[in-house]
C-alpha positions as CSV (number, residue, x, y, z in Angstrom):
1,M,-4.5,3.6,-4.8
2,P,-8.2,3.0,-4.0
3,A,-8.7,6.8,-3.6
4,V,-7.0,7.5,-6.9
5,A,-9.0,4.8,-8.7
6,A,-12.2,6.1,-7.2
7,T,-11.5,9.6,-8.3
8,A,-10.6,8.6,-11.8
9,G,-13.6,6.4,-12.2
10,H,-16.2,8.7,-10.6
11,L,-15.0,11.8,-12.5
12,A,-13.9,10.1,-15.7
13,A,-10.6,11.8,-15.1
14,T,-6.9,11.0,-15.7
15,V,-4.6,11.3,-12.8
16,Q,-0.9,12.3,-12.3
17,V,0.9,11.5,-9.1
18,A,3.8,13.4,-7.7
19,C,5.7,11.1,-5.3
20,P,9.2,10.1,-4.1
21,A,11.1,8.3,-6.8
22,G,11.2,5.1,-4.8
23,A,7.4,4.9,-5.0
24,A,7.1,5.6,-8.7
25,A,7.1,1.9,-9.8
26,V,4.3,1.1,-7.4
27,W,2.1,3.8,-8.7
28,K,2.6,2.6,-12.2
29,L,0.6,-0.6,-11.3
30,L,-2.5,1.5,-11.3
31,P,-4.0,2.0,-14.8
32,A,-5.8,5.2,-13.7
33,V,-2.4,6.9,-13.2
34,E,-1.4,8.6,-16.5
35,K,1.9,9.9,-15.4
36,V,4.2,9.7,-12.3
37,L,6.2,12.8,-11.3
38,P,9.2,11.7,-9.2
39,F,9.9,14.3,-6.5
40,S,11.4,14.4,-3.1
41,F,9.3,16.2,-0.6
42,E,12.0,16.2,2.0
43,S,13.9,19.4,3.1
44,G,16.8,20.5,1.0
45,V,15.1,20.4,-2.4
46,S,16.8,22.9,-4.7
47,L,15.1,25.8,-6.4
48,A,15.6,24.2,-9.7
49,E,13.8,21.1,-8.6
50,W,10.9,23.2,-7.4
51,A,10.9,25.0,-10.7
52,N,10.8,21.7,-12.6
53,L,7.8,20.5,-10.6
54,L,6.0,23.8,-11.1
55,G,6.4,23.4,-14.9
56,A,5.1,19.9,-14.7
57,V,2.0,20.8,-12.8
58,R,1.2,24.1,-14.7
59,E,1.4,22.6,-18.2
60,P,-1.7,20.2,-18.0
61,D,-5.2,21.6,-17.4
62,F,-5.5,20.1,-13.9
63,Q,-8.9,20.7,-12.3
64,A,-8.1,19.4,-8.8
65,C,-5.1,18.7,-6.6
66,I,-5.2,16.4,-3.6
67,N,-2.2,17.4,-1.5
68,L,-1.1,15.0,1.2
69,A,2.2,16.9,1.8
70,S,2.8,20.1,3.6
71,G,5.2,23.0,3.9
72,W,5.4,26.6,2.7
73,P,7.5,25.9,-0.5
74,L,4.8,23.5,-1.7
75,D,2.0,26.0,-0.8
76,L,3.9,28.6,-2.7
77,L,4.2,26.3,-5.7
78,L,0.5,25.4,-5.7
79,S,-0.6,29.0,-5.3
80,L,1.3,29.8,-8.6
81,T,-0.7,27.2,-10.5
82,H,-4.1,27.6,-12.1
83,I,-5.6,24.6,-10.4
84,P,-9.1,25.7,-9.2
85,T,-9.6,23.1,-6.5
86,R,-6.7,22.4,-4.1
87,I,-7.5,20.1,-1.2
88,A,-5.2,19.8,1.8
89,R,-5.3,19.4,5.6
90,S,-3.9,22.9,6.0
91,G,-1.8,25.6,4.2
92,F,-2.4,28.9,2.5
93,S,-2.6,27.3,-1.0
94,A,-5.6,25.2,-0.1
95,T,-9.1,26.1,-1.4
96,S,-10.6,23.4,0.7
97,Q,-9.1,22.5,4.1
98,L,-10.1,19.4,6.0
99,R,-9.8,18.4,9.6
100,P,-10.6,14.7,9.7
101,K,-12.4,13.6,12.9
102,G,-13.3,10.4,14.5
103,S,-13.0,7.3,12.3
104,Q,-11.4,9.4,9.5
105,E,-8.3,9.7,11.6
106,T,-8.0,6.1,12.4
107,G,-8.6,2.7,10.7
108,W,-7.2,1.5,7.4
109,P,-5.3,4.5,5.9
110,N,-6.7,3.8,2.4
111,Q,-10.3,4.4,3.7
112,A,-9.2,7.4,5.7
113,L,-8.5,9.2,2.5
114,E,-12.3,9.5,2.0
115,A,-12.0,12.9,3.8
116,W,-9.8,14.3,1.0
117,L,-12.4,13.2,-1.6
118,Q,-15.4,14.8,0.1
119,P,-14.8,18.3,-1.4
120,I,-15.0,16.9,-4.9
121,E,-17.9,14.6,-4.0
122,V,-16.2,11.3,-4.8
123,P,-17.4,8.4,-2.6
124,L,-14.8,5.9,-1.5
125,Q,-15.2,2.2,-0.6
126,A,-11.5,1.3,-0.4
127,D,-12.1,-2.3,0.6
128,A,-14.0,-2.9,-2.7
129,F,-10.9,-2.0,-4.7
130,R,-8.9,-4.7,-6.3
131,L,-5.6,-4.2,-8.1
132,R,-5.8,-5.6,-11.6
133,L,-2.7,-7.4,-12.8
134,P,-1.6,-8.5,-16.3
135,K,-2.3,-12.2,-17.0
136,S,1.3,-12.7,-18.1
137,D,2.6,-11.6,-14.7
138,L,0.1,-13.8,-12.9
139,D,1.0,-16.8,-15.1
140,A,4.8,-16.2,-14.5
141,A,4.3,-16.0,-10.8
142,T,2.2,-19.2,-10.7
143,A,4.7,-21.1,-12.8
144,A,7.5,-20.2,-10.3
145,L,5.6,-21.6,-7.3
146,P,6.6,-24.9,-5.7
147,P,4.6,-27.8,-7.3
148,G,1.9,-29.7,-5.5
149,P,-1.8,-29.6,-4.7
150,G,-1.5,-28.1,-1.3
151,P,-2.2,-24.5,-0.3
152,L,0.6,-21.9,-0.8
153,L,1.9,-19.9,2.1
154,L,3.9,-16.8,1.1
155,L,6.4,-15.7,3.7
156,A,7.3,-12.0,3.5
157,P,9.8,-10.8,6.2
158,N,10.5,-7.1,6.2
159,P,13.8,-6.7,4.3
160,A,14.3,-3.2,5.7
161,A,14.0,-4.3,9.4
162,T,17.1,-3.8,11.6
163,T,18.5,-6.7,13.5
164,G,16.0,-7.8,16.1
165,A,13.2,-5.6,14.8
166,D,11.5,-8.3,12.7
167,W,9.9,-11.6,13.7
168,P,12.9,-13.9,14.6
169,A,14.4,-15.8,11.7
170,A,14.1,-19.0,13.7
171,H,10.3,-18.5,13.9
172,W,10.0,-17.9,10.2
173,R,11.7,-21.3,9.7
174,A,9.8,-23.1,12.4
175,L,6.3,-22.0,11.4
176,P,6.0,-24.1,8.2
177,E,7.2,-27.2,10.1
178,Q,4.4,-26.6,12.6
179,I,1.8,-26.1,9.9
180,R,2.8,-29.3,8.1
181,L,1.9,-31.3,11.2
182,K,-1.7,-30.5,10.3
183,L,-1.3,-29.8,6.5
184,P,1.3,-32.1,5.2
185,D,0.9,-30.9,1.6
186,L,1.6,-27.3,2.5
187,R,3.6,-25.4,-0.1
188,V,5.8,-22.5,1.1
189,S,7.4,-19.7,-0.9
190,Q,9.6,-16.7,0.0
191,A,8.6,-13.3,-1.2
192,S,10.8,-12.2,-4.1
193,T,12.8,-8.9,-4.4
194,G,11.6,-8.2,-8.0
195,S,9.7,-5.3,-9.4
196,P,6.5,-4.2,-7.7
197,A,4.5,-5.8,-10.6
198,Q,6.3,-9.1,-10.0
199,Q,5.8,-8.9,-6.2
200,A,2.1,-8.1,-6.7
201,A,1.6,-11.1,-8.9
202,Q,3.5,-13.4,-6.5
203,V,1.2,-12.1,-3.7
204,A,-2.0,-12.6,-5.8
205,A,-0.9,-16.2,-6.7
206,A,-0.6,-17.2,-3.0
207,D,-3.4,-18.7,-0.9
208,V,-2.3,-16.8,2.2
209,V,0.4,-14.2,3.0
210,L,2.3,-13.9,6.2
211,S,4.0,-10.6,6.1
212,S,5.9,-8.0,8.2
213,D,6.9,-6.2,5.0
214,P,4.8,-3.0,4.6
215,L,4.8,-3.2,0.8
216,L,3.9,-6.9,0.6
217,T,1.2,-6.3,3.3
218,E,-0.3,-3.5,1.3
219,L,-0.2,-5.5,-2.0
220,A,-2.0,-8.4,-0.3
221,L,-4.7,-6.0,0.9
222,L,-5.0,-4.4,-2.6
223,T,-5.2,-7.8,-4.4
224,G,-7.6,-9.3,-2.0
225,T,-5.3,-12.1,-0.9
226,P,-5.8,-13.5,2.6
227,L,-3.3,-12.0,5.0
228,V,-1.8,-12.2,8.4
229,A,0.1,-9.0,9.0
230,L,2.8,-9.1,11.7
231,G,3.1,-5.9,13.7
232,R,-0.2,-4.4,12.6
233,S,-3.2,-3.8,14.8
234,G,-6.6,-5.0,13.6
235,D,-8.0,-1.5,13.6
236,S,-5.3,-0.4,11.0
237,L,-6.5,-3.0,8.6
238,P,-9.8,-3.4,6.6
239,A,-12.5,-5.3,8.4
240,R,-12.4,-8.2,5.9
241,Q,-12.7,-11.9,6.4
242,G,-9.2,-13.4,5.9
243,V,-7.3,-10.4,7.1
244,Q,-5.8,-10.2,10.5
245,G,-3.1,-8.4,12.4
246,V,-1.0,-9.9,15.1
247,G,1.8,-8.7,17.3
248,E,3.0,-5.2,18.0
249,A,5.4,-3.3,15.8
250,G,8.8,-3.0,17.6
251,S,8.0,-6.0,19.8
252,L,7.8,-8.8,17.2
253,D,10.6,-10.7,19.0
254,Q,8.0,-11.3,21.8
255,L,5.5,-12.9,19.4
256,D,5.6,-16.7,19.5
257,V,4.8,-19.2,16.8
258,A,1.7,-20.4,18.5
259,E,0.1,-16.9,18.3
260,V,0.8,-16.8,14.6
261,L,-0.6,-20.3,14.0
262,K,-3.8,-19.1,15.8
263,A,-4.0,-16.1,13.5
264,L,-3.7,-18.4,10.5
265,G,-6.6,-20.4,11.9
266,L,-4.4,-23.4,12.7
267,G,-3.9,-22.9,16.4
Protein backbone atom coordinates (compact mmCIF):
# COMPACT_ATOMS: atom_id res chain seq x y z
CA MET A 1 0.00 0.00 0.00
CA PRO A 2 2.74 2.58 0.73
CA ALA A 3 4.31 1.86 -2.66
CA VAL A 4 1.01 2.20 -4.50
CA ALA A 5 0.13 5.40 -2.64
CA ALA A 6 3.57 6.87 -3.35
CA THR A 7 3.28 6.04 -7.05
CA ALA A 8 -0.19 7.53 -7.34
CA GLY A 9 0.80 10.68 -5.47
CA HIS A 10 4.16 11.28 -7.15
CA LEU A 11 2.90 10.68 -10.70
CA ALA A 12 -0.65 12.00 -10.20
CA ALA A 13 -1.76 8.60 -11.45
CA THR A 14 -4.67 6.27 -10.91
CA VAL A 15 -3.82 2.67 -10.09
CA GLN A 16 -5.41 -0.70 -10.72
CA VAL A 17 -4.32 -3.79 -8.80
CA ALA A 18 -4.53 -7.38 -9.99
CA CYS A 19 -4.49 -9.66 -6.97
CA PRO A 20 -6.03 -12.86 -5.55
CA ALA A 21 -9.72 -12.46 -4.80
CA GLY A 22 -9.11 -12.88 -1.07
CA ALA A 23 -7.00 -9.70 -1.00
CA ALA A 24 -9.37 -7.53 -3.01
CA ALA A 25 -11.25 -6.10 -0.01
CA VAL A 26 -7.98 -5.04 1.62
CA TRP A 27 -6.83 -3.14 -1.47
CA LYS A 28 -10.13 -1.28 -1.55
CA LEU A 29 -9.07 0.45 1.69
CA LEU A 30 -6.61 2.53 -0.35
CA PRO A 31 -8.21 5.54 -2.11
CA ALA A 32 -5.46 5.56 -4.76
CA VAL A 33 -6.68 2.19 -6.08
CA GLU A 34 -9.23 2.91 -8.79
CA LYS A 35 -10.09 -0.72 -9.50
CA VAL A 36 -9.21 -4.18 -8.22
CA LEU A 37 -8.90 -7.06 -10.69
CA PRO A 38 -9.37 -10.37 -8.82
CA PHE A 39 -7.10 -13.01 -10.34
CA SER A 40 -5.44 -16.20 -9.14
CA PHE A 41 -1.76 -16.33 -10.02
CA GLU A 42 -1.50 -19.99 -9.01
CA SER A 43 -0.98 -22.78 -11.53
CA GLY A 44 -4.05 -24.21 -13.23
CA VAL A 45 -5.51 -20.90 -14.42
CA SER A 46 -7.61 -21.51 -17.52
CA LEU A 47 -7.01 -19.93 -20.91
CA ALA A 48 -10.33 -18.09 -20.57
CA GLU A 49 -9.19 -16.52 -17.29
CA TRP A 50 -5.95 -15.36 -18.90
CA ALA A 51 -7.94 -13.92 -21.81
CA ASN A 52 -10.20 -12.02 -19.41
CA LEU A 53 -7.19 -10.55 -17.61
CA LEU A 54 -5.58 -9.58 -20.93
CA GLY A 55 -8.75 -7.75 -21.91
CA ALA A 56 -8.83 -5.94 -18.57
CA VAL A 57 -5.23 -4.71 -18.85
CA ARG A 58 -5.31 -3.83 -22.57
CA GLU A 59 -8.40 -1.62 -22.40
CA PRO A 60 -7.04 1.20 -20.17
CA ASP A 61 -4.09 3.31 -21.29
CA PHE A 62 -1.65 1.97 -18.70
CA GLN A 63 1.75 3.64 -18.75
CA ALA A 64 3.51 1.31 -16.30
CA CYS A 65 3.15 -2.14 -14.79
CA ILE A 66 4.86 -3.18 -11.56
CA ASN A 67 4.89 -6.97 -11.69
CA LEU A 68 5.53 -8.85 -8.44
CA ALA A 69 4.43 -12.18 -9.92
CA SER A 70 6.33 -14.47 -12.28
CA GLY A 71 5.91 -17.21 -14.86
CA TRP A 72 5.84 -17.51 -18.63
CA PRO A 73 2.02 -17.20 -18.99
CA LEU A 74 2.13 -13.82 -17.26
CA ASP A 75 5.14 -12.77 -19.35
CA LEU A 76 3.27 -13.74 -22.49
CA LEU A 77 0.20 -11.78 -21.40
CA LEU A 78 2.18 -8.63 -20.57
CA SER A 79 4.12 -8.82 -23.82
CA LEU A 80 0.79 -8.65 -25.67
CA THR A 81 -0.16 -5.38 -24.00
CA HIS A 82 0.79 -1.86 -25.04
CA ILE A 83 2.21 -0.92 -21.62
CA PRO A 84 5.52 0.85 -22.36
CA THR A 85 7.15 0.36 -18.93
CA ARG A 86 7.00 -3.10 -17.38
CA ILE A 87 9.04 -3.57 -14.20
CA ALA A 88 9.79 -7.02 -12.79
CA ARG A 89 12.54 -8.97 -11.08
CA SER A 90 12.93 -11.12 -14.20
CA GLY A 91 11.05 -12.40 -17.25
CA PHE A 92 11.06 -11.72 -20.98
CA SER A 93 8.18 -9.23 -20.79
CA ALA A 94 10.08 -6.83 -18.52
CA THR A 95 11.41 -3.60 -19.96
CA SER A 96 13.18 -2.92 -16.64
CA GLN A 97 14.59 -5.78 -14.60
CA LEU A 98 15.81 -5.36 -11.08
CA ARG A 99 17.97 -7.39 -8.81
CA PRO A 100 17.58 -5.92 -5.33
CA LYS A 101 20.71 -6.08 -3.25
CA GLY A 102 21.61 -5.51 0.37
CA SER A 103 18.95 -3.73 2.42
CA GLN A 104 16.47 -3.93 -0.46
CA GLU A 105 16.24 -7.70 0.01
CA THR A 106 15.61 -7.52 3.74
CA GLY A 107 13.79 -5.33 6.21
CA TRP A 108 10.15 -4.32 6.19
CA PRO A 109 8.69 -5.65 2.91
CA ASN A 110 6.82 -2.39 2.28
CA GLN A 111 10.08 -0.45 2.12
CA ALA A 112 11.77 -3.18 0.07
CA LEU A 113 9.39 -2.28 -2.78
CA GLU A 114 11.43 0.88 -3.29
CA ALA A 115 13.52 -1.14 -5.74
CA TRP A 116 10.49 -1.62 -8.00
CA LEU A 117 9.79 2.13 -8.04
CA GLN A 118 13.30 3.25 -8.97
CA PRO A 119 12.81 2.77 -12.75
CA ILE A 120 9.90 5.24 -12.68
CA GLU A 121 11.79 7.57 -10.30
CA VAL A 122 9.26 7.40 -7.48
CA PRO A 123 10.76 7.85 -3.99
CA LEU A 124 9.38 5.70 -1.19
CA GLN A 125 9.31 6.36 2.54
CA ALA A 126 6.97 3.56 3.52
CA ASP A 127 7.07 4.36 7.23
CA ALA A 128 5.59 7.80 6.57
CA PHE A 129 2.45 6.27 5.05
CA ARG A 130 -0.73 6.18 7.14
CA LEU A 131 -3.92 4.47 6.08
CA ARG A 132 -6.80 6.94 6.11
CA LEU A 133 -10.07 5.52 7.42
CA PRO A 134 -13.61 6.92 7.27
CA LYS A 135 -14.70 8.71 10.43
CA SER A 136 -17.86 6.62 10.54
CA ASP A 137 -15.82 3.41 10.77
CA LEU A 138 -13.59 4.85 13.48
CA ASP A 139 -16.60 6.07 15.48
CA ALA A 140 -18.25 2.65 15.24
CA ALA A 141 -15.08 0.89 16.35
CA THR A 142 -14.62 3.26 19.29
CA ALA A 143 -18.24 2.81 20.39
CA ALA A 144 -17.76 -0.98 20.48
CA LEU A 145 -14.77 -0.83 22.83
CA PRO A 146 -15.09 -1.72 26.52
CA PRO A 147 -15.93 1.40 28.57
CA GLY A 148 -13.48 2.99 30.96
CA PRO A 149 -10.61 5.46 31.12
CA GLY A 150 -7.76 2.97 30.89
CA PRO A 151 -5.60 2.08 27.88
CA LEU A 152 -7.04 -0.37 25.36
CA LEU A 153 -5.07 -3.51 24.50
CA LEU A 154 -6.26 -5.29 21.34
CA LEU A 155 -5.47 -9.01 21.25
CA ALA A 156 -5.18 -10.51 17.76
CA PRO A 157 -4.33 -14.23 17.68
CA ASN A 158 -3.78 -15.73 14.26
CA PRO A 159 -7.11 -17.31 13.23
CA ALA A 160 -5.41 -19.36 10.52
CA ALA A 161 -2.77 -20.90 12.78
CA THR A 162 -2.85 -24.67 13.18
CA THR A 163 -3.07 -26.18 16.64
CA GLY A 164 0.12 -25.45 18.54
CA ALA A 165 1.45 -23.00 15.94
CA ASP A 166 0.20 -19.83 17.66
CA TRP A 167 0.96 -18.42 21.09
CA PRO A 168 -0.81 -20.72 23.58
CA ALA A 169 -4.40 -19.79 24.42
CA ALA A 170 -3.58 -19.92 28.13
CA HIS A 171 -0.96 -17.19 27.61
CA TRP A 172 -3.43 -14.97 25.73
CA ARG A 173 -5.74 -15.29 28.76
CA ALA A 174 -3.05 -14.82 31.39
CA LEU A 175 -1.42 -11.75 29.88
CA PRO A 176 -4.20 -9.23 30.70
CA GLU A 177 -4.31 -10.51 34.28
CA GLN A 178 -0.58 -9.89 34.62
CA ILE A 179 -0.87 -6.41 33.12
CA ARG A 180 -3.70 -5.46 35.48
CA LEU A 181 -1.37 -6.02 38.42
CA LYS A 182 0.34 -2.81 37.23
CA LEU A 183 -2.48 -1.18 35.25
CA PRO A 184 -5.74 -2.01 37.06
CA ASP A 185 -7.84 0.04 34.63
CA LEU A 186 -6.59 -1.82 31.54
CA ARG A 187 -9.25 -2.44 28.91
CA VAL A 188 -8.95 -5.51 26.66
CA SER A 189 -10.65 -6.28 23.38
CA GLN A 190 -10.45 -9.23 20.98
CA ALA A 191 -9.88 -8.58 17.29
CA SER A 192 -13.07 -8.97 15.27
CA THR A 193 -13.59 -11.07 12.16
CA GLY A 194 -15.39 -8.33 10.25
CA SER A 195 -14.45 -6.69 6.96
CA PRO A 196 -10.93 -5.33 6.45
CA ALA A 197 -12.35 -1.81 6.91
CA GLN A 198 -13.87 -2.78 10.27
CA GLN A 199 -10.69 -4.53 11.35
CA ALA A 200 -8.55 -1.55 10.37
CA ALA A 201 -10.79 0.78 12.37
CA GLN A 202 -10.65 -1.51 15.39
CA VAL A 203 -6.86 -1.54 15.20
CA ALA A 204 -6.68 2.25 14.85
CA ALA A 205 -8.95 2.70 17.89
CA ALA A 206 -6.63 0.67 20.14
CA ASP A 207 -3.78 2.06 22.22
CA VAL A 208 -1.59 -0.98 21.55
CA VAL A 209 -2.01 -4.17 19.52
CA LEU A 210 -0.60 -7.57 20.44
CA SER A 211 -0.81 -9.66 17.30
CA SER A 212 0.24 -12.92 15.71
CA ASP A 213 -2.28 -12.38 12.88
CA PRO A 214 -0.39 -11.25 9.73
CA LEU A 215 -3.28 -9.07 8.52
CA LEU A 216 -3.86 -7.33 11.86
CA THR A 217 -0.11 -6.84 12.27
CA GLU A 218 0.08 -5.12 8.89
CA LEU A 219 -2.97 -2.99 9.60
CA ALA A 220 -1.36 -1.82 12.84
CA LEU A 221 1.79 -0.83 10.94
CA LEU A 222 -0.18 0.97 8.24
CA THR A 223 -2.38 2.89 10.70
CA GLY A 224 0.54 3.83 12.96
CA THR A 225 -0.84 1.99 16.00
CA PRO A 226 1.72 0.81 18.60
CA LEU A 227 2.35 -2.88 18.06
CA VAL A 228 3.98 -5.94 19.53
CA ALA A 229 4.14 -8.52 16.73
CA LEU A 230 4.46 -12.14 17.83
CA GLY A 231 6.65 -14.28 15.62
CA ARG A 232 8.20 -11.33 13.78
CA SER A 233 11.88 -10.42 13.93
CA GLY A 234 12.70 -6.79 14.53
CA ASP A 235 14.47 -6.46 11.18
CA SER A 236 11.26 -7.39 9.35
CA LEU A 237 9.43 -4.42 10.89
CA PRO A 238 9.85 -0.66 10.43
CA ALA A 239 12.32 0.93 12.84
CA ARG A 240 9.65 2.93 14.63
CA GLN A 241 9.10 3.76 18.28
CA GLY A 242 6.24 1.67 19.61
CA VAL A 243 6.80 -1.23 17.19
CA GLN A 244 8.53 -4.38 18.35
CA GLY A 245 8.74 -8.02 17.34
CA VAL A 246 9.11 -10.86 19.82
CA GLY A 247 9.37 -14.61 19.49
CA GLU A 248 10.07 -16.77 16.47
CA ALA A 249 7.50 -17.95 13.95
CA GLY A 250 6.89 -21.64 14.41
CA SER A 251 8.14 -21.56 18.00
CA LEU A 252 5.62 -19.31 19.71
CA ASP A 253 4.78 -22.08 22.15
CA GLN A 254 8.24 -21.43 23.62
CA LEU A 255 7.48 -17.75 24.25
CA ASP A 256 6.48 -17.02 27.82
CA VAL A 257 4.25 -14.27 29.21
CA ALA A 258 7.17 -12.48 30.86
CA GLU A 259 8.89 -11.89 27.51
CA VAL A 260 5.73 -10.40 26.03
CA LEU A 261 5.25 -8.18 29.09
CA LYS A 262 8.79 -6.91 28.58
CA ALA A 263 8.08 -6.18 24.91
CA LEU A 264 5.00 -4.20 25.99
CA GLY A 265 7.22 -2.15 28.32
CA LEU A 266 5.73 -3.72 31.45
CA GLY A 267 8.36 -6.28 32.30
